[in-house]
C-alpha positions in Angstrom: 7.4 -0.9 -23.7 3.7 -0.5 -23.8 3.4 -4.0 -21.7 5.8 -2.9 -19.0 4.6 0.8 -18.8 1.0 -0.9 -18.2 2.6 -3.0 -15.2 2.9 0.5 -13.5 6.5 -0.3 -12.0 6.3 2.9 -10.1 3.7 1.9 -7.9 6.0 -1.1 -7.0 7.4 1.0 -4.3 3.9 0.1 -2.6 5.2 -3.6 -2.3 8.5 -2.5 -0.3 6.0 -3.1 2.9 7.0 -6.4 2.6 9.9 -5.9 4.6 7.7 -4.5 7.4 7.5 -7.4 9.4 11.0 -8.8 9.4 12.5 -5.4 9.9 10.0 -5.4 13.2 11.4 -8.9 13.8 15.0 -7.2 14.0 15.9 -10.5 11.6 15.7 -8.7 8.0 19.1 -9.3 7.4 19.3 -13.2 8.3 19.5 -14.8 4.8 16.8 -17.4 5.9 14.5 -14.2 6.3 16.2 -11.6 3.7 15.6 -14.4 0.5 12.0 -15.5 1.0 11.1 -11.6 1.9 12.7 -10.5 -1.8 10.9 -13.4 -3.1 7.7 -11.8 -1.7 8.4 -8.4 -2.7 9.0 -9.9 -6.7 5.6 -11.8 -6.1 3.9 -9.0 -5.1 5.2 -6.7 -7.9 3.8 -9.4 -10.2 0.6 -10.0 -9.1 0.0 -6.1 -8.5 0.9 -5.6 -12.3 -1.6 -8.3 -12.9 -4.5 -6.7 -11.2 -3.7 -3.2 -12.1 -3.7 -4.8 -16.1 -7.4 -6.3 -15.4 -8.2 -3.4 -14.1 -7.3 -0.9 -16.9 -9.1 -3.6 -19.1 -12.1 -3.4 -17.4 -12.2 0.5 -17.1 -10.8 1.1 -20.4 -13.9 3.2 -21.5 -13.9 5.8 -18.6 -10.1 6.0 -18.2 -10.7 7.3 -22.0 -12.4 10.5 -20.5 -10.0 10.9 -17.8 -7.7 13.5 -18.0 -4.6 11.5 -16.6 -5.7 7.5 -17.0 -6.1 8.3 -20.6 -2.5 8.4 -21.4 -2.1 4.8 -19.8 -1.0 2.2 -22.8 -4.5 0.2 -22.9 -6.6 3.1 -22.8 -4.7 5.3 -25.1 -4.9 2.1 -27.5 -1.3 1.3 -27.5 -1.8 -2.1 -25.8 -4.3 -4.5 -27.4 -6.4 -5.5 -24.8 -6.1 -9.6 -25.8 -2.3 -8.8 -25.2 -3.0 -6.9 -21.9 -5.3 -10.0 -20.6 -2.6 -12.6 -22.1 0.1 -10.6 -20.0 -2.1 -10.7 -16.7 -2.6 -14.3 -16.9 0.7 -14.8 -17.3 1.9 -12.7 -14.3 -0.4 -14.1 -12.0 0.3 -17.4 -12.9 4.0 -16.6 -12.4 3.4 -14.7 -9.2 1.3 -17.4 -7.4 3.8 -20.1 -8.8 6.6 -18.2 -6.9 4.9 -17.8 -3.9 3.7 -21.4 -3.5 7.6 -22.3 -4.1 8.6 -20.3 -1.0 5.4 -21.5 1.1 2.1 -22.2 1.5 1.3 -19.2 3.5 2.4 -16.8 1.5 1.0 -18.6 -1.7 -2.3 -17.9 0.6 -1.7 -13.9 1.0 -0.9 -13.6 -2.6 -4.0 -15.5 -3.5 -5.6 -13.2 -1.2 -4.5 -10.3 -2.5 -5.4 -11.4 -6.1 -8.9 -12.4 -4.7 -9.9 -8.8 -3.0 -8.3 -7.0 -5.8 -10.5 -8.4 -8.1 -13.5 -8.4 -6.0 -12.8 -4.8 -5.6 -12.0 -3.9 -9.6 -15.4 -6.2 -11.0 -17.9 -6.0 -8.3 -17.3 -3.2 -5.2 -15.2 -0.4 -6.1 -18.1 1.7 -6.2 -19.3 0.6 -3.2 -18.5 3.2 -0.5 -16.7 1.8 2.8 -16.5 -1.7 1.5 -14.0 -0.5 -1.5 -12.1 1.5 1.1 -12.0 -1.5 3.3 -10.8 -3.7 0.1 -8.4 -0.5 -1.1 -6.6 -1.1 3.0 -6.8 -4.6 2.9 -4.1 -4.3 -0.1 -1.9 -2.4 1.7 -2.4 -4.7 4.8 -1.8 -7.9 3.1 1.5 -6.7 1.7 3.0 -5.8 5.0 2.3 -9.3 6.6 3.9 -10.8 3.5 7.2 -10.7 4.4 6.6 -12.3 8.1 4.7 -15.2 6.4 7.4 -15.8 3.9 9.9 -16.0 6.3 8.1 -18.1 8.8 8.1 -15.2 11.4 5.8 -14.4 14.6 4.0 -11.4 13.8 2.9 -9.1 17.1 -0.8 -7.8 17.6 0.6 -4.4 17.6 2.3 -4.8 14.4 -1.3 -5.8 12.9 -3.0 -2.9 14.6 -0.5 -0.4 13.0 -0.3 -2.1 9.8 -4.0 -2.1 9.6 -4.8 1.1 10.9 -1.7 3.0 9.1 -3.0 0.9 5.7 -6.9 2.6 6.3 -4.9 5.9 6.8 -3.8 5.6 3.3 -6.7 4.5 1.6 -8.7 7.4 3.1 -6.3 9.9 2.4 -6.1 8.6 -0.9 -10.1 8.9 -1.7 -10.1 12.4 0.2 -7.5 13.3 -2.2 -9.5 12.4 -5.1 -12.5 13.6 -4.0 -11.0 17.3 -2.9 -10.0 17.3 -6.8 -13.0 16.3 -8.0 -14.7 18.9 -6.2 -12.5 21.5 -7.6 -12.7 20.6 -11.1 -16.2 20.1 -11.1 -17.8 22.2 -8.1 -19.1 18.7 -6.3 -18.9 14.7 -6.4 -21.4 14.5 -9.1 -18.7 14.7 -12.3 -16.5 11.7 -10.2 -15.0 9.2 -12.4 -14.9 7.0 -9.5 -18.7 7.1 -8.6 -17.9 5.9 -5.1 -17.3 9.4 -4.1 -20.5 10.3 -4.6 -21.1 8.4 -1.4 -18.5 10.5 0.8 -18.3 13.7 1.9 -14.7 15.8 2.8 -15.6 15.5 6.3 -16.8 11.7 6.5 -13.1 10.7 4.7 -11.2 13.4 7.2 -12.9 11.7 10.4 -12.1 8.5 8.5 -7.9 9.2 8.2 -7.6 11.3 11.4 -9.1 8.3 13.5 -6.7 6.0 11.5 -3.9 8.1 12.0 -4.7 8.6 16.0 -4.8 4.7 16.5 -1.6 4.1 14.0 -0.1 6.2 16.2 -1.2 5.4 19.3 -0.4 1.4 18.3 3.3 2.5 17.6 3.7 4.1 20.7 3.0 0.8 22.6 4.6 -1.3 20.0 8.0 0.9 20.3 7.8 0.7 23.9 7.5 -3.1 23.9 10.3 -3.4 21.3 12.3 -1.6 23.6 12.1 -3.8 26.5 15.0 -5.7 25.3 18.5 -4.9 26.6 19.7 -1.7 24.0 23.0 0.7 24.0 20.8 3.4 23.5 16.3 3.6 23.6 16.4 3.6 19.6 13.1 2.0 19.6 11.5 4.6 22.1 13.0 7.5 19.7 11.8 5.9 16.4 8.2 7.6 17.9 9.2 11.1 16.8 10.3 10.6 13.2 7.4 8.2 12.9 4.8 10.8 14.4 6.3 13.3 12.0 6.0 11.4 9.0 2.1 10.7 9.5 1.9 14.2 10.3 3.9 15.2 7.0 2.1 12.9 5.3 -1.3 14.5 6.6 -0.4 17.7 5.0 -0.3 16.0 1.6 -4.1 14.4 2.2 -4.9 17.6 3.8 -3.9 19.7 0.4 -5.8 16.8 -1.4 -2.5 15.5 -3.1 -2.2 12.2 -2.0 -4.1 10.6 -5.0 -1.0 8.4 -5.5 0.7 7.5 -2.2 4.0 6.2 -4.1 4.3 9.5 -5.7 3.8 11.3 -2.4 6.9 9.2 -0.9 9.0 9.7 -4.2 8.6 13.9 -4.3 8.2 15.0 -0.9 12.1 14.9 0.6 11.1 15.9 4.1 8.7 13.0 4.7 11.7 10.7 2.4 14.2 12.1 5.7 11.9 11.1 8.5 11.6 7.9 7.0 14.7 7.4 6.4 15.8 8.7 10.3 12.8 6.4 11.3 13.9 3.2 9.8 17.5 3.5 11.2 16.3 4.1 14.5 13.4 1.4 14.8 16.0 -0.9 12.6 18.6 -0.6 15.7 16.1 -0.9 18.5 14.9 -3.8 16.9 17.8 -5.4 16.6 19.0 -5.0 20.3 21.9 -2.7 19.3 
C-alpha cells in the first residue's frame, strides 16, 4: 500500500493534459488518436510517479520536518529508501518502454520530462526562476504529449496557450507556497523550499498575472481561428467565456494562497469544475465542427 501511495496517484490528474492536443485537433474520438493518447497518459503517470519517488528520496530529511510532507510513505519510514529507489527505476523503464512502443516522438517527450524533472530535483530546485521554468516545462510537455503520440500537427496558438498556461500554474503554485510560509513564519526565511527566498509576493503576482493575460489573449485568438470552420453555432468563440472565467476563478485560489497543489484545487473547487466542463463541451463541439 505504501508503494502505491508514494506514487502520488492523486497527482495523475495533471496528466489529463495529454488529451489537450487531440481535443484541440477535433479528433480525440478517432480510435487511431484516442488509443495512443491513452497510452501517453499511462506513460506519463508512470514517469511522473518515478520522479516523485526520486524527489522524495532526495528530500527525505527535509520532508521529515515539513508539516504535511512528513506523512508521505518515505519520510514517514513506511517505504524503505532501497525499495522506493527500485520502484522508481522500474516505473521509469516501463514508462520509456511504453512510450517507445507508441512512437519515437512520445519517447522523446517522456525522456525529456524525465531529464527536466530530474534536473529540477537534483540541481535546480533551489534556483529561483530556473526552477519555475522547469516546473512549467513539466506541464507543457504533458500538453503536447497526446499530439505527439497520435502524430497530430500542433497549432502555434496551442503552444502559446499551453506554455503560458503552464507558467501561470507554476507561478501560482509558488505564490501560494510563499504566502503560506509568510503566514507561518513572518517571512520567507523559514521556507522549506529555499528557492522561495529568492521571490517576493509582488514578483510572483506579476509573473502569474502576466502569464494569465498572455494565456487569455492567446486562447481568444486560437478560439476564433478554430471557429473559422463551418459549424452550426459559434461554439469555439463562445468557449472563450468559460475559459476566461475558469482562469479568473483559479486566480482567486492563487491569490488566496490556496493553489500549492493544482490538482487539489481542481478536485475541490466545484465552480471551477463546472466552468471546466462547460468549456470542454463548447470547445470540443467547435473543434469537431458540429
